[in-house]
C-alpha positions as CSV (number, residue, x, y, z in Angstrom):
1,M,101.2,65.3,153.1
2,M,98.4,67.5,151.9
3,K,95.6,68.2,154.4
4,L,92.3,66.9,153.1
5,D,89.1,69.0,153.3
6,I,86.7,66.2,154.2
7,I,83.0,67.0,153.7
8,L,81.6,63.7,155.0
9,E,83.1,60.3,155.8
10,N,81.4,57.1,156.9
11,E,82.2,53.3,156.6
12,Q,81.3,53.1,153.0
13,F,82.5,56.3,151.3
14,I,84.4,59.6,151.7
15,A,83.5,63.0,150.2
16,I,86.3,65.5,149.7
17,H,86.4,69.2,148.7
18,K,89.0,68.9,146.0
19,P,91.1,72.0,145.4
20,S,91.8,73.3,141.9
21,G,95.1,72.1,140.4
22,L,95.0,68.6,141.9
23,L,94.3,65.6,139.8
24,S,91.4,63.4,140.9
25,I,93.1,60.2,139.9
26,P,96.5,59.4,138.5
27,D,97.0,60.4,134.8
28,R,98.6,58.1,132.2
29,I,102.1,59.5,132.9
30,G,101.6,59.0,136.7
31,K,104.3,61.6,137.7
32,E,101.9,64.0,139.3
33,L,100.3,63.5,142.8
34,S,96.6,62.9,142.7
35,L,93.8,63.0,145.3
36,K,93.5,59.2,145.0
37,D,97.2,58.7,145.8
38,I,96.7,60.8,149.0
39,L,93.6,58.8,150.0
40,K,95.3,55.4,149.2
41,E,98.1,56.4,151.5
42,K,95.6,57.1,154.3
43,Y,93.1,54.3,153.7
44,G,94.8,51.6,151.7
45,N,92.1,50.6,149.3
46,I,90.1,53.4,147.7
47,Y,87.9,53.2,144.7
48,T,87.1,55.8,142.0
49,V,83.4,56.5,141.6
50,H,83.6,59.6,139.3
51,R,86.2,62.4,138.7
52,L,86.6,66.1,138.4
53,D,89.0,67.8,136.0
54,K,92.3,68.8,137.5
55,D,91.5,72.5,137.5
56,T,87.9,72.1,138.7
57,S,87.4,72.4,142.5
58,G,84.6,70.9,144.5
59,V,82.8,67.8,145.8
60,I,84.2,64.4,144.8
61,V,83.3,61.0,146.3
62,F,85.4,57.9,146.6
63,A,84.2,54.5,147.8
64,K,86.0,52.5,150.5
65,D,85.0,49.0,149.4
66,E,84.1,47.2,146.2
67,A,80.4,46.8,147.0
68,T,79.9,50.5,147.6
69,H,82.0,51.3,144.5
70,R,79.7,49.1,142.4
71,T,76.5,50.7,143.8
72,L,77.6,54.3,143.7
73,S,79.0,53.8,140.1
74,Q,75.7,52.4,139.0
75,M,73.9,55.3,140.6
76,F,76.0,57.8,138.7
77,E,75.5,55.8,135.5
78,A,71.7,55.6,136.0
79,R,71.6,59.4,136.7
80,E,70.4,58.9,140.2
81,V,72.9,61.5,141.5
82,N,72.0,65.2,141.5
83,K,75.1,67.1,140.4
84,I,75.3,70.9,140.7
85,Y,78.2,73.1,139.5
86,H,78.8,76.9,139.4
87,G,81.1,78.7,137.0
88,L,82.0,82.0,135.5
89,V,81.6,82.4,131.7
90,Y,82.4,85.1,129.1
91,G,79.4,87.1,128.1
92,V,75.8,86.5,129.1
93,P,73.6,83.8,127.5
94,V,70.5,85.2,125.7
95,H,68.2,82.9,127.8
96,T,68.5,83.0,131.5
97,T,67.8,79.2,131.7
98,G,68.2,76.5,129.2
99,T,69.1,72.9,128.4
100,I,72.0,71.9,126.1
101,D,71.5,68.4,124.7
102,V,74.5,67.8,122.4
103,P,76.5,64.5,122.3
104,I,80.2,64.4,123.2
105,F,82.9,62.4,121.4
106,A,86.6,61.9,122.1
107,H,88.7,63.9,119.6
108,P,90.0,61.4,117.0
109,G,93.4,63.0,116.8
110,K,94.1,64.7,120.1
111,N,94.5,62.8,123.3
112,G,92.4,64.1,126.2
113,L,90.4,66.5,124.1
114,M,86.7,66.1,123.5
115,V,84.4,67.5,120.8
116,T,80.6,68.0,120.4
117,D,79.6,65.5,117.7
118,N,76.4,63.7,116.8
119,K,78.4,60.4,116.8
120,G,79.1,60.9,120.4
121,K,77.5,59.8,123.7
122,P,74.4,61.7,124.9
123,A,75.3,64.7,127.1
124,I,72.7,66.9,128.8
125,T,73.4,70.1,130.8
126,D,70.8,72.5,132.3
127,Y,72.1,76.0,132.9
128,A,70.7,79.0,134.8
129,L,72.0,82.6,135.1
130,V,72.8,83.5,138.7
131,E,74.4,86.9,138.3
132,N,74.8,89.1,135.2
133,F,78.0,91.2,135.1
134,G,77.7,92.3,131.5
135,K,81.1,91.0,130.2
136,Y,80.8,87.9,132.4
137,A,78.1,85.8,134.0
138,W,78.0,83.6,137.1
139,M,76.1,80.5,136.2
140,Q,74.7,77.4,137.8
141,F,74.8,74.1,136.0
142,Q,73.1,70.7,136.6
143,I,74.5,67.9,134.6
144,H,72.4,64.8,133.8
145,T,75.3,62.9,132.2
146,G,78.9,62.7,133.3
147,R,80.8,63.1,130.1
148,T,84.5,64.3,130.2
149,H,84.6,68.2,130.0
150,Q,80.8,68.3,129.5
151,I,80.1,71.7,131.0
152,R,83.2,73.2,129.4
153,L,82.2,71.9,125.9
154,H,78.5,72.7,126.2
155,M,79.2,76.3,127.2
156,K,81.7,76.7,124.4
157,Y,79.0,75.3,122.1
158,I,76.6,78.1,123.0
159,G,79.3,80.7,122.7
160,H,80.0,81.3,126.4
161,S,83.1,79.4,127.4
162,I,84.2,79.1,131.0
163,V,86.7,81.8,132.0
164,C,90.4,80.6,132.0
165,D,89.6,77.5,130.0
166,A,92.9,76.6,128.3
167,L,91.4,73.7,126.3
168,Y,88.1,75.1,125.0
169,G,88.2,78.8,125.5
170,N,90.5,81.7,126.4
171,P,93.5,80.5,128.6
172,A,94.4,84.1,129.5
173,P,94.2,84.9,133.3
174,L,91.4,87.2,134.5
175,L,92.8,90.6,135.3
176,L,91.2,93.4,137.4
177,S,92.0,95.8,134.5
178,S,89.5,93.9,132.3
179,I,86.8,94.5,134.9
180,K,87.6,97.9,136.5
181,R,87.3,101.1,134.4
182,N,90.3,103.5,134.7
183,F,92.4,100.8,136.3
184,K,95.8,102.0,137.4
185,L,98.7,99.7,138.3
186,A,100.3,100.4,141.7
187,K,103.6,102.3,141.3
188,Q,105.7,99.6,142.9
189,A,104.2,96.8,140.8
190,E,105.9,95.8,137.6
191,E,103.0,93.9,136.2
192,E,99.4,93.2,137.2
193,K,98.7,90.2,139.4
194,P,95.9,88.1,138.0
195,L,92.7,87.8,139.9
196,L,92.2,84.2,138.6
197,Q,94.5,81.9,136.7
198,R,92.5,78.7,136.9
199,L,89.4,77.2,135.3
200,A,86.4,79.1,136.8
201,L,84.4,76.0,137.4
202,H,83.4,74.5,140.8
203,A,81.4,71.3,141.7
204,S,79.3,72.8,144.5
205,G,76.9,70.0,145.3
206,L,76.1,66.3,145.0
207,S,73.0,64.6,146.4
208,F,71.8,61.0,146.3
209,K,69.9,58.4,148.3
210,W,71.9,55.8,150.2
211,N,70.3,53.1,152.4
212,N,67.1,55.2,152.7
213,E,69.0,58.3,153.7
214,T,69.5,61.3,151.5
215,F,73.0,62.7,151.4
216,Q,73.5,66.3,150.4
217,L,77.1,67.0,150.0
218,E,78.2,70.6,149.5
219,A,81.4,72.4,148.9
220,P,81.4,76.2,149.5
221,I,82.7,78.4,146.7
222,P,86.5,78.6,147.2
223,K,88.2,81.8,148.2
224,D,89.7,82.6,144.7
225,L,86.3,82.5,143.0
226,R,84.7,84.4,145.8
227,A,87.3,87.1,145.4
228,V,86.6,87.4,141.7
229,L,82.8,87.6,142.3
230,Q,83.4,90.3,144.9
231,Q,85.4,92.4,142.4
232,L,82.8,91.9,139.6
233,R,80.0,93.0,142.0
234,K,82.1,96.0,143.0
235,W,82.9,97.2,139.4
């Protein structure tokens, strides 16, 4: 069984640092292991409050009982939860900060795909530039709504899709040769090993008030994204 990276656990809920590549909850096919399956095996009953895309890493919260599930779900719906993400995008946005207020709609013909469309549900994302790397930018996002693929769609909408986004951008892995000038492949290597092959998006923080106590749940930037940033700073 996979070892869980628990950020915080109490009687009511559990917050996990989900790795990239793991489903939050079972998909329709149900063949792939999900974080919820792992938690169910450990705790018996477990309730989905929100979800992260399979390839997004970071903070995710599950409720341990129905009452907590109801309350937390309502808090997410009522936008009483502060949600912070970090991600690497192609190019550098013209404005260092901004708000994208563009509705999101499920694609009428393609299952699991979303589109920006005025017929959709309201979706609001604030963004801020953290580091400018010329070809790439390290960004911080705060989402005020929780639409499926919201950050990914909104960044595509302004022309700066998330790095390694197979659905809404360029699925190609990030290579050192695309960052480093005069890159030379090591003699013994047949082909270049990618720096990153997964969606460069991370849910770094969640905060909310619960029983008069403020919870600030944080997931540090994972090793793979830290390594990419290190190379970008270097070159």
